[in-house]
Short mmCIF file of the C-alpha atoms (twelve columns), coordinates in Angstrom:
data_MODEL
# 
_entry.id   MODEL 
# 
loop_
_atom_site.group_PDB 
_atom_site.id 
_atom_site.type_symbol 
_atom_site.label_atom_id 
_atom_site.label_alt_id 
_atom_site.label_comp_id 
_atom_site.label_asym_id 
_atom_site.label_seq_id 
_atom_site.Cartn_x 
_atom_site.Cartn_y 
_atom_site.Cartn_z 
_atom_site.pdbx_PDB_model_num 
ATOM 1  C CA . MET A 1  7.686  73.881 20.486 1 
ATOM 2  C CA . GLY A 2  9.841  73.273 23.558 1 
ATOM 3  C CA . PRO A 3  10.903 69.997 25.126 1 
ATOM 4  C CA . ALA A 4  8.270  67.301 25.623 1 
ATOM 5  C CA . ARG A 5  8.642  67.696 29.382 1 
ATOM 6  C CA . ALA A 6  7.349  71.240 29.137 1 
ATOM 7  C CA . VAL A 7  4.292  70.035 27.226 1 
ATOM 8  C CA . ARG A 8  3.465  67.246 29.705 1 
ATOM 9  C CA . GLY A 9  4.266  69.306 32.769 1 
ATOM 10 C CA . GLU A 10 7.052  69.477 35.303 1 
ATOM 11 C CA . ALA A 11 6.290  66.155 37.015 1 
ATOM 12 C CA . GLY A 12 9.860  64.909 36.644 1 
ATOM 13 C CA . PRO A 13 11.443 61.713 35.334 1 
ATOM 14 C CA . HIS A 14 9.893  59.359 37.923 1 
ATOM 15 C CA . ALA A 15 6.288  60.475 37.632 1 
ATOM 16 C CA . GLY A 16 5.269  57.196 35.931 1 
ATOM 17 C CA . ALA A 17 6.887  54.985 38.569 1 
ATOM 18 C CA . PRO A 18 3.589  54.046 40.304 1 
ATOM 19 C CA . ARG A 19 2.387  52.511 37.030 1 
ATOM 20 C CA . HIS A 20 5.299  50.072 37.140 1 
ATOM 21 C CA . LEU A 21 5.171  49.301 40.846 1 
ATOM 22 C CA . LYS A 22 3.527  45.892 40.324 1 
ATOM 23 C CA . ASN A 23 6.275  44.849 37.892 1 
ATOM 24 C CA . ILE A 24 9.004  46.066 40.222 1 
ATOM 25 C CA . LEU A 25 7.521  44.186 43.178 1 
ATOM 26 C CA . THR A 26 7.165  41.026 41.055 1 
ATOM 27 C CA . TYR A 27 10.845 41.207 40.125 1 
ATOM 28 C CA . LEU A 28 11.887 41.718 43.737 1 
ATOM 29 C CA . THR A 29 9.765  38.730 44.810 1 
ATOM 30 C CA . HIS A 30 10.697 36.255 42.060 1 
ATOM 31 C CA . ARG A 31 14.021 37.627 40.734 1 
ATOM 32 C CA . ILE A 32 13.128 36.722 37.153 1 
ATOM 33 C CA . THR A 33 12.833 38.875 34.065 1 
ATOM 34 C CA . ASN A 34 11.874 38.312 30.455 1 
ATOM 35 C CA . ALA A 35 15.503 38.622 29.300 1 
ATOM 36 C CA . VAL A 36 15.578 35.067 27.906 1 
ATOM 37 C CA . ALA A 37 12.399 35.671 25.901 1 
ATOM 38 C CA . ASP A 38 13.792 38.967 24.607 1 
ATOM 39 C CA . GLY A 39 17.031 37.263 23.591 1 
ATOM 40 C CA . LEU A 40 15.163 34.511 21.781 1 
ATOM 41 C CA . ASN A 41 12.980 37.072 20.027 1 
ATOM 42 C CA . ALA A 42 16.059 38.992 18.879 1 
ATOM 43 C CA . THR A 43 17.559 35.772 17.517 1 
ATOM 44 C CA . ILE A 44 14.369 34.933 15.598 1 
ATOM 45 C CA . GLN A 45 14.092 38.412 14.122 1 
# 
């Protein structure tokens, strides 16, 4: 079987961008991310 892109179609690497638009707009509005929570989670694990 060929590359996964050939199976899904030739939509390109940014085809899923509209799904993440809300998250992108939230970041641009508030300028916060979950980096602190991710760091804490990594420390706990």
